[in-house]
C-alpha positions as CSV (number, residue, x, y, z in Angstrom):
1,M,0.0,0.0,0.0
2,E,1.2,3.4,-1.0
3,L,0.3,6.5,1.2
4,K,1.3,9.9,-0.3
5,L,1.0,13.2,1.9
6,V,0.8,16.4,-0.1
7,R,1.6,19.5,2.1
8,S,-0.3,22.3,0.9
9,V,-0.8,25.2,3.5
10,F,2.1,26.4,5.7
11,T,1.6,28.7,8.3
12,S,3.7,29.7,11.4
13,E,1.5,27.0,13.7
14,S,1.0,24.2,11.3
15,T,1.2,22.5,8.2
16,I,-2.1,21.4,6.2
17,G,-2.1,18.7,3.5
18,K,-4.1,15.9,1.7
19,L,-3.3,12.2,2.3
20,Y,-3.9,9.9,-0.7
21,V,-4.2,5.9,-0.3
22,D,-2.9,4.1,-3.5
23,G,-3.6,7.4,-5.6
24,K,-6.9,8.1,-4.3
25,Y,-7.7,11.1,-1.8
26,Q,-8.5,9.8,1.6
27,C,-8.4,12.6,3.9
28,H,-7.0,16.0,5.1
29,T,-3.6,16.0,7.3
30,L,-2.4,18.6,10.0
31,E,1.2,18.4,11.1
32,D,3.4,20.6,13.0
33,M,5.0,23.5,11.0
34,V,7.8,22.6,8.4
35,R,11.0,24.1,9.9
36,E,14.4,24.9,8.1
37,G,17.4,23.8,10.1
38,P,17.4,21.7,13.4
39,K,14.3,20.1,14.6
40,V,12.3,21.7,17.3
41,M,11.0,19.0,20.0
42,H,7.2,18.7,19.6
43,K,7.0,21.7,17.1
44,T,8.4,20.5,13.6
45,A,6.9,18.5,11.0
46,I,8.8,15.4,9.9
47,P,11.1,15.9,6.9
48,A,10.1,15.0,3.4
49,G,10.8,11.4,2.2
50,R,9.6,8.0,2.1
51,Y,8.9,6.0,5.3
52,R,7.6,2.5,6.2
53,V,4.4,2.5,8.1
54,R,3.5,-0.3,10.5
55,I,0.5,-0.9,12.8
56,G,1.8,-1.7,16.5
57,Y,0.5,-1.1,19.9
58,S,0.8,2.3,21.4
59,P,1.1,2.6,25.1
60,R,0.0,6.3,24.8
61,F,-3.2,5.4,23.2
62,K,-3.5,1.9,24.6
63,K,-4.4,0.4,21.2
64,K,-3.1,-0.4,17.9
65,M,-1.9,2.4,15.9
66,P,0.1,3.2,12.6
67,R,3.5,4.2,13.5
68,V,5.9,6.0,11.0
69,E,9.4,4.4,11.3
70,D,13.0,5.5,10.7
71,V,12.2,9.1,10.6
72,P,15.4,11.1,11.0
73,G,15.6,13.1,14.5
74,F,12.2,11.8,15.4
75,S,10.7,8.8,17.5
76,G,7.4,7.7,18.3
77,I,5.7,9.3,15.3
78,L,2.3,8.3,14.8
79,I,-1.0,8.8,12.5
80,H,-3.7,9.6,14.9
81,V,-6.8,11.7,15.9
82,G,-6.6,15.5,16.7
83,N,-7.5,18.8,15.5
84,D,-4.7,21.4,15.8
85,A,-0.8,21.5,16.1
86,G,-1.3,21.2,20.1
87,D,-2.5,17.6,19.6
88,S,0.5,16.6,17.3
89,S,3.9,16.6,19.0
90,G,5.4,15.7,15.5
91,C,2.8,13.2,14.4
92,I,0.4,13.4,11.6
93,L,-3.2,14.3,12.5
94,V,-6.0,13.0,10.1
95,G,-9.4,14.8,9.3
96,Q,-12.5,15.1,7.1
97,T,-12.3,19.0,6.7
98,A,-9.6,21.6,7.0
99,S,-9.3,25.1,7.8
100,R,-6.4,27.4,8.9
101,N,-4.5,25.5,11.6
102,F,-7.4,23.3,12.2
103,I,-8.8,19.9,11.0
104,G,-12.4,18.5,12.0
105,G,-14.1,15.2,11.7
106,S,-10.9,13.7,12.9
107,R,-12.2,10.6,14.6
108,L,-14.3,9.5,11.5
109,A,-11.0,10.2,9.2
110,F,-8.9,8.1,11.3
111,N,-11.3,5.4,11.5
112,A,-11.8,5.0,7.7
113,L,-8.1,5.3,7.3
114,F,-7.0,2.6,9.8
115,K,-9.5,0.1,8.6
116,K,-7.7,0.3,5.4
117,L,-4.2,0.1,6.8
118,E,-5.3,-2.9,8.8
119,A,-6.6,-4.8,5.7
120,A,-3.4,-4.0,3.7
121,A,-1.7,-7.0,2.2
122,G,1.8,-6.3,2.3
123,P,3.9,-3.4,3.4
124,I,2.6,0.1,3.8
125,W,4.9,3.0,2.7
126,L,4.3,6.7,3.2
127,S,6.0,9.3,1.0
128,I,5.8,13.2,2.0
129,D,6.3,15.4,-0.8
130,S,8.9,18.4,-0.2
131,A,7.0,21.4,-1.3
132,A,8.5,24.5,0.0
133,P,6.6,26.7,2.6
134,A,5.0,29.5,1.1
135,D,4.3,33.0,2.9
136,S,1.4,32.6,5.1
């Protein structure tokens, strides 16, 4: 399975994008802001690139969650429910609607995505586009 995250709206608080599953639009995303230079703990989006995603148990959420692996300078990166950058800590949040620095319908979007991820036959890969931040 191939996931593709296309970042499109860059602000001083967050990064909004769209997530595609095998080429088909799935949901909106919200991440911390994209930063040049060193990572700022709990406040920086993961670098553009290609990453393996595995389903595993999360002690924080106390259930199985999709984990983004081998992200340089980051650990514990999950795809999960949330509405704004304060819910992220470097993770990728998913939602059904998006506005400036906010996504809504997160639980419904996550449940639909997780169902597909759990049913995947074979490895799951996530590609994140390296679009450059624009003035916000």
